[in-house]
C-alpha positions in Angstrom: 0.0 0.1 0.3 1.2 3.7 -0.7 2.6 5.4 2.0 0.0 6.4 4.5 -0.5 10.8 4.7 -3.1 13.0 6.1 -5.9 13.9 3.9 -7.1 17.8 3.8 -9.7 16.8 6.5 -7.5 15.3 8.9 -4.8 18.2 8.4 -7.6 20.4 9.3 -8.7 18.5 12.2 -5.1 18.1 13.4 -4.4 21.5 13.4 -7.6 22.7 14.9 -6.6 20.3 18.1 -3.5 22.1 18.8 -5.3 25.1 18.1 -7.8 23.8 20.7 -5.2 22.8 23.5 -3.2 26.5 23.2 -6.8 28.1 23.8 -7.8 26.0 26.9 -4.4 26.7 28.2 -5.3 30.4 28.1 -9.0 30.2 28.8 -9.5 27.5 31.1 -12.3 29.0 33.0 -14.1 30.1 30.2 -13.8 27.1 28.1 -15.3 24.7 31.0 -18.5 26.9 30.9 -18.7 26.7 27.2 -18.1 22.5 27.8 -21.4 22.9 29.5 -23.3 24.9 27.2 -22.2 22.2 24.3 -23.1 19.3 26.8 -26.5 21.0 26.9 -26.6 21.6 23.1 -25.9 17.8 23.1 -28.3 16.9 24.7 -31.2 18.9 22.8 -29.7 17.3 19.2 -29.6 13.8 20.8 -33.0 14.0 22.0 -34.2 15.4 18.8 -32.8 12.2 16.6 -34.0 10.1 18.7 -37.7 11.5 19.6 -38.3 13.2 16.1 -35.4 12.1 13.4 -35.2 8.1 14.1 -39.4 7.6 14.7 -39.7 9.0 11.5 -37.0 7.0 9.7 -39.0 3.8 11.2 -42.5 4.8 9.9 -41.4 5.8 6.9 -39.4 2.5 6.4 -42.4 0.9 7.4 -44.5 2.3 5.2 -42.3 1.5 2.2 -42.0 -2.1 2.8 -45.9 -2.2 2.9 -45.7 -0.3 -0.6 -42.9 -2.5 -1.7 -44.7 -5.9 -0.9 -48.0 -5.3 -3.3 -45.4 -3.9 -5.8 -43.4 -7.3 -5.6 -46.6 -9.4 -6.1 -47.1 -11.4 -9.2 -49.7 -9.8 -11.0 -48.9 -6.4 -9.1 -51.6 -4.0 -8.8 -49.4 -0.9 -9.6 -51.8 2.0 -9.1 -52.4 0.3 -5.8 -48.5 0.3 -4.7 -48.2 3.7 -5.9 -51.7 5.1 -4.1 -52.5 2.7 -1.5 -55.7 2.6 -0.1 -57.3 2.0 3.7 -55.1 -0.9 4.5 -51.9 0.4 3.9 -49.7 3.4 2.0 -48.3 3.4 -1.5 -44.9 4.9 -2.5 -47.0 8.1 -3.4 -47.9 8.6 0.5 -44.1 7.4 1.5 -42.9 10.1 -0.6 -45.1 12.9 0.3 -44.9 12.3 4.1 -41.4 11.0 4.5 -39.5 12.4 1.6 -36.5 13.7 3.4 -35.4 10.2 4.7 -34.0 7.1 3.0 -37.2 5.2 2.7 -38.6 8.4 0.8 -35.8 8.7 -1.3 -36.2 5.1 -2.4 -40.3 5.5 -2.7 -39.3 8.0 -5.7 -37.8 5.5 -7.6 -40.4 2.8 -6.5 -43.0 5.6 -7.5 -41.6 6.2 -10.7 -41.2 2.8 -11.7 -45.1 2.5 -10.8 -45.9 5.9 -13.1 -44.2 4.5 -15.7 -45.9 1.3 -15.8 -49.4 3.0 -15.7 -48.4 5.1 -18.8 -47.9 8.2 -16.8 -44.4 9.6 -18.3 -44.7 13.0 -16.6 -45.4 11.5 -13.1 -42.6 9.1 -13.9 -40.4 11.3 -14.7 -41.1 14.0 -11.6 -40.4 10.8 -9.3 -37.3 10.0 -10.9 -36.0 13.2 -10.7 -36.4 13.4 -7.1 -34.4 10.5 -6.4 -31.0 11.2 -4.9 -28.1 8.8 -5.9 -27.5 6.7 -2.9 -23.8 6.7 -1.5 -21.0 3.7 -1.2 -21.3 0.5 -2.8 -24.6 -0.8 -1.3 -26.0 2.2 -3.3 -24.4 1.6 -6.2 -27.1 -1.0 -7.7 -30.1 1.2 -6.8 -28.4 4.2 -9.0 -27.8 1.5 -11.5 -31.6 1.1 -11.4 -33.1 4.4 -11.2 -30.6 5.7 -14.1 -32.5 2.5 -16.4 -35.8 4.0 -14.9 -34.8 6.9 -17.1 -34.1 5.0 -19.8 -37.4 3.0 -20.1 -39.2 6.6 -19.7 -37.1 7.8 -22.8 -38.1 4.5 -24.8 -41.6 5.2 -24.0 -40.8 8.9 -25.3 -39.2 7.2 -28.8 -36.1 9.2 -27.9 -33.7 6.2 -28.5 -30.4 8.0 -28.3 -31.3 9.3 -25.4 -32.1 5.9 -23.8 -29.1 4.5 -25.4 -26.9 6.8 -23.5 -29.0 6.1 -20.0 -28.7 2.2 -20.7 -25.0 2.3 -20.7 -25.0 4.8 -17.9 -26.8 2.3 -15.7 -24.4 -0.7 -17.3 -21.9 1.4 -16.2 -23.2 2.5 -12.6 -22.6 -0.9 -10.9 -20.7 -3.9 -11.9 -22.4 -7.0 -11.4 -24.5 -10.3 -12.9 -27.9 -8.6 -12.9 -28.1 -4.9 -13.8 -24.9 -4.5 -15.9 -25.6 -7.1 -18.8 -29.7 -6.3 -18.2 -29.0 -2.5 -19.2 -26.3 -3.4 -21.9 -29.0 -5.6 -23.3 -31.4 -2.8 -23.4 -28.8 -0.3 -24.9 -28.1 -3.1 -27.4 -32.1 -3.0 -28.2 -31.9 0.7 -28.6 -29.0 0.9 -30.8 -30.3 -2.0 -32.9 -33.6 -0.4 -33.5 -31.8 2.7 -34.6 -29.7 0.7 -37.0 -26.8 1.1 -35.7 -26.2 -3.1 -35.5 -22.3 -2.7 -34.6 -22.8 -1.2 -31.2 -25.7 -3.5 -30.5 -23.4 -6.5 -30.8 -20.5 -5.0 -28.9 -22.7 -4.7 -26.2 -24.5 -8.6 -26.8 -20.6 -9.3 -27.0 -19.4 -7.8 -23.6 -22.5 -9.6 -22.1 -21.4 -12.8 -23.5 -17.9 -12.3 -22.6 -18.1 -10.7 -19.2 -21.3 -12.0 -17.9 -21.7 -15.6 -19.4 -23.5 -16.7 -16.8 -26.3 -14.0 -16.8 -29.6 -14.7 -17.7 -29.2 -11.8 -20.5 -26.1 -13.8 -21.8 -28.8 -16.6 -23.4 -30.9 -13.5 -25.6 -27.2 -12.1 -26.4 -26.4 -15.6 -28.2 -29.4 -15.5 -29.8 -29.6 -11.8 -31.4 -26.1 -11.1 -31.8 -25.3 -10.5 -35.7 -28.9 -10.3 -36.5 
């Protein structure tokens, strides 16, 4: 591994620590008073998190699970998953009530998918634009699927060039055996529909070479060269 160096953030914290130590030596009595005030403020912030933030996140997650259950059913009722009913909320309610939580953010993506399936492209676009990318490796696949939904919307709008570009972006967003070959296949289909068989076959060849065990590899073998 390369020699460990301090990041700018670490250098800033180290400098701040030195300044704090010097300040404490010169102003110890005042610092004691300030520390007491900080503990009071921390208690207030912690109480807000425990009493307000965490319960909201928990409730949002519970509502999301209920909508997801309906979304994932065989022959799913996408209108019900989106709008909910008297017995359970839908993704739209999660977004409306808890849009600033992680579950509310994810609900935007599901709501966009439901709206797309229901043929409401304007609403699908509205929801997917409100989705914010999730950081970290765990969020990469989710981000890929959100970009893929944008590509699906572009297909429905007959904007195949935009769709192909978005599917390529979705394929690159997360390298795995599920979404990557799926979006490479969709990009291939968009290029083929535009008459660009070279790019279409190139994506299918990538699926064959890099993702031979994926479900999309079978389709790649069938359609390459058509």
